[in-house]
C-alpha positions in Angstrom: 8.6 -28.7 -10.4 11.1 -26.2 -11.7 13.3 -25.3 -14.7 16.4 -23.2 -14.9 17.7 -20.9 -17.6 21.2 -22.0 -18.6 23.5 -19.0 -18.3 26.8 -20.7 -18.7 29.2 -18.6 -20.8 31.4 -20.0 -23.6 34.5 -19.6 -21.4 32.9 -21.7 -18.7 32.0 -18.9 -16.4 28.4 -18.6 -15.3 26.0 -16.2 -13.6 23.0 -17.0 -11.4 20.3 -18.8 -13.2 16.7 -17.7 -13.7 14.2 -20.3 -12.6 10.6 -21.1 -13.2 8.7 -22.8 -10.4 5.2 -24.2 -11.0 2.7 -23.8 -8.1 0.0 -25.5 -10.2 0.5 -27.5 -13.3 -2.7 -29.3 -14.4 -2.5 -31.6 -17.4 -4.9 -29.6 -19.4 -4.8 -25.9 -18.2 -7.1 -23.4 -19.9 -5.1 -20.4 -18.6 -1.5 -19.9 -17.4 -0.6 -17.2 -14.9 3.1 -16.2 -14.8 4.0 -14.3 -11.7 7.1 -12.0 -11.6 8.7 -10.4 -8.6 10.2 -6.9 -8.1 13.8 -5.8 -8.0 15.9 -2.7 -8.2 17.3 -0.2 -10.7 20.8 -1.7 -10.4 22.1 -4.8 -8.7 23.9 -8.0 -9.7 23.1 -9.9 -6.5 21.4 -13.2 -7.2 17.8 -13.6 -6.3 17.1 -16.4 -3.8 13.8 -18.1 -3.0 13.9 -16.4 0.4 14.8 -12.9 -0.9 12.1 -10.6 0.3 11.3 -9.3 -3.2 10.8 -12.9 -4.4 8.9 -14.1 -1.3 6.5 -11.2 -1.5 4.8 -12.6 -4.6 4.4 -16.1 -3.2 1.0 -15.3 -1.6 -0.3 -14.0 -5.0 0.8 -17.2 -6.8 -0.8 -19.4 -4.1 -4.0 -17.4 -4.3 -4.1 -17.7 -8.1 -4.0 -21.5 -7.7 -7.4 -21.2 -6.0 -9.1 -19.5 -9.0 -11.9 -21.9 -10.0 -11.1 -23.8 -13.2 -8.0 -25.4 -14.8 -5.4 -22.7 -14.2 -1.6 -23.3 -14.2 0.5 -20.9 -12.1 4.2 -20.4 -12.4 6.7 -18.0 -10.7 9.7 -16.6 -12.4 12.7 -15.8 -10.3 15.0 -13.4 -12.2 18.7 -14.1 -12.3 19.8 -10.9 -10.6 18.1 -8.2 -8.5 18.6 -5.3 -10.9 17.4 -4.0 -14.3 21.0 -2.9 -14.8 20.4 -0.7 -17.8 20.2 -3.6 -20.3 16.8 -5.0 -19.3 18.3 -8.3 -18.1 15.0 -9.4 -16.5 13.2 -9.0 -19.9 15.4 -11.7 -21.3 14.5 -13.9 -18.4 10.8 -13.3 -18.9 11.0 -14.2 -22.6 12.8 -17.4 -21.7 10.0 -18.1 -19.1 7.3 -17.5 -21.6 8.9 -19.9 -24.0 8.8 -22.5 -21.3 5.2 -21.8 -20.6 4.2 -22.0 -24.3 6.1 -25.3 -24.6 4.2 -26.7 -21.6 0.8 -25.3 -22.8 0.8 -24.5 -26.5 -1.8 -21.9 -27.5 -3.1 -21.4 -24.0 -3.8 -17.8 -23.0 -1.3 -16.3 -20.5 -1.8 -13.7 -17.7 1.3 -11.8 -16.6 1.3 -10.6 -13.0 4.3 -8.5 -12.1 5.2 -6.3 -9.1 7.4 -3.2 -9.4 10.3 -4.2 -11.7 8.3 -7.3 -12.6 5.5 -5.0 -13.6 7.8 -3.1 -15.9 8.9 -6.4 -17.4 5.3 -7.4 -17.9 4.7 -4.3 -19.9 7.8 -5.0 -22.1 6.7 -8.5 -22.9 3.0 -8.0 -23.1 3.0 -8.4 -26.8 4.5 -11.9 -26.6 2.4 -14.7 -28.2 -0.5 -15.9 -26.2 -0.3 -13.1 -23.6 -3.9 -11.8 -23.1 -3.7 -10.1 -19.7 -1.0 -7.9 -18.0 -1.5 -7.0 -14.4 1.1 -4.6 -13.0 1.3 -4.2 -9.2 2.9 -0.9 -8.1 4.7 -1.0 -11.5 7.9 0.7 -12.3 7.0 2.8 -15.4 9.4 5.0 -17.3 8.5 7.4 -20.1 8.9 5.8 -23.5 8.6 2.2 -22.2 6.6 -0.1 -24.5 3.2 -1.3 -23.5 0.9 -4.1 -24.6 -1.0 -3.5 -27.8 -4.4 -4.6 -29.2 -5.9 -7.8 -28.1 -4.5 -7.5 -24.6 -6.0 -6.2 -21.4 -3.7 -4.2 -19.1 -4.6 -3.5 -15.5 -2.2 -1.4 -13.4 -2.8 -1.4 -9.7 -1.0 1.3 -7.7 -1.1 2.5 -4.1 -1.6 6.3 -3.5 1.2 6.3 -0.8 3.8 4.6 -2.9 7.1 6.5 -2.5 9.2 4.0 -4.6 7.4 3.9 -8.0 5.4 6.9 -9.4 1.7 6.6 -9.4 1.6 9.7 -11.7 3.7 7.8 -14.3 1.4 4.8 -14.1 -1.6 7.0 -14.6 0.0 8.7 -17.6 0.8 5.3 -19.1 -2.8 4.1 -18.7 -4.1 7.4 -20.2 -1.8 7.0 -23.2 -3.1 3.4 -23.8 -6.7 4.5 -23.4 -6.1 7.3 -25.9 -4.9 4.7 -28.4 -8.1 2.8 -27.9 -6.5 0.0 -25.9 -8.2 -1.9 -23.0 -6.2 -0.4 -20.1 -7.3 0.4 -16.6 -5.8 2.0 -13.5 -6.9 0.9 -10.0 -5.7 3.3 -7.3 -5.5 1.7 -3.9 -6.0 4.2 -1.0 -3.5 4.3 1.8 -1.4 1.6 0.2 2.4 1.4 0.0 4.8 0.0 -2.5 5.4 -3.3 -0.8 1.6 -4.0 -0.8 1.7 -4.8 2.9 -0.9 -2.2 3.8 -4.3 -3.7 2.8 -2.4 -6.8 1.6 -5.6 -9.0 1.3 -7.1 -6.4 -0.9 -4.2 -6.5 -3.3 -4.3 -10.3 -3.5 -8.1 -10.3 -4.0 -7.9 -7.8 -6.8 -5.4 -9.8 -8.7 -7.2 -13.2 -8.4 -10.6 -11.6 -9.2 -9.2 -9.8 -12.3 -7.6 -12.9 -13.6 -10.7 -15.1 -12.9 -13.1 -12.6 -14.4 -10.9 -11.9 -17.4 -10.8 -15.6 -18.3 -14.2 -16.7 -17.1 -15.1 -18.2 -20.4 -11.9 -20.3 -20.6 -12.1 -21.4 -16.9 -15.8 -22.2 -17.1 -16.9 -19.5 -14.7 -19.8 -17.1 -14.8 -17.8 -14.0 -15.4 -19.5 -12.2 -12.5 -17.0 -11.0 -9.9 -17.8 -11.2 -6.2 -20.2 -8.8 -4.5 -19.0 -5.8 -2.6 -16.4 -3.1 -3.3 -13.8 -5.4 -4.8 -16.3 -7.0 -7.1 -17.6 -3.6 -8.2 -14.1 -2.5 -9.2 -13.3 -5.7 -11.0 -16.6 -5.6 -12.9 -15.7 -2.1 -14.2 -12.2 -3.1 -15.2 -13.3 -6.3 -17.0 -16.5 -5.0 -18.7 -15.7 -1.3 -19.5 -12.7 -1.6 -21.8 -10.7 0.8 -19.7 -11.3 2.8 -16.6 -9.6 4.7 -13.8 -11.2 3.6 -10.4 -10.4 4.0 -6.8 -10.8 1.6 -3.9 
């Protein structure tokens, strides 16, 4: 089940297509999770399903399909690998969100983005129906937009990330908190940018944050699991904005 963004130019030339692949598409979803992979500062190489940056987010999408309740899960594959100065992936994300809203009008949306996908999620966090933005090791630049009121933003960043700056992520969260927004930072000890170190923890944090944030819509209790992960998720979901370590 997939859809493609038509990128054919007027002169007949075309560039690689963005695509939207549904891992779960129930007839009456109460929540939609849109998963967006990482990329690079520059690069016009097409993303393929087997590209490592694309494949890295597949376990997150599959885990989200197991969140209890009627949840739809889709993965966006950006046209090309890079941001390329003109925010090409943001255009792809707006197209994907239009597809999601057409499939599920009025249903709340959770955005889950890694690295460049996390930056994209911050850019489109104010799109209609978006209620949750989860950035994984996000690429954050000074002056970037961020989701406003009525959204929850959760940025999860490893303390050994040498690709994207944890300090910039922290400053972005602090700025949002100073504006009275529901924004949290979860710092993952000993974790790298690729999220391969403590990989199960990363996946569990995402699925628990999504499930707890939309417990009412999904028919859950709203109580995260017991143990350290549950304690972190409970603080993120019920505090209105924290900085917490795990």
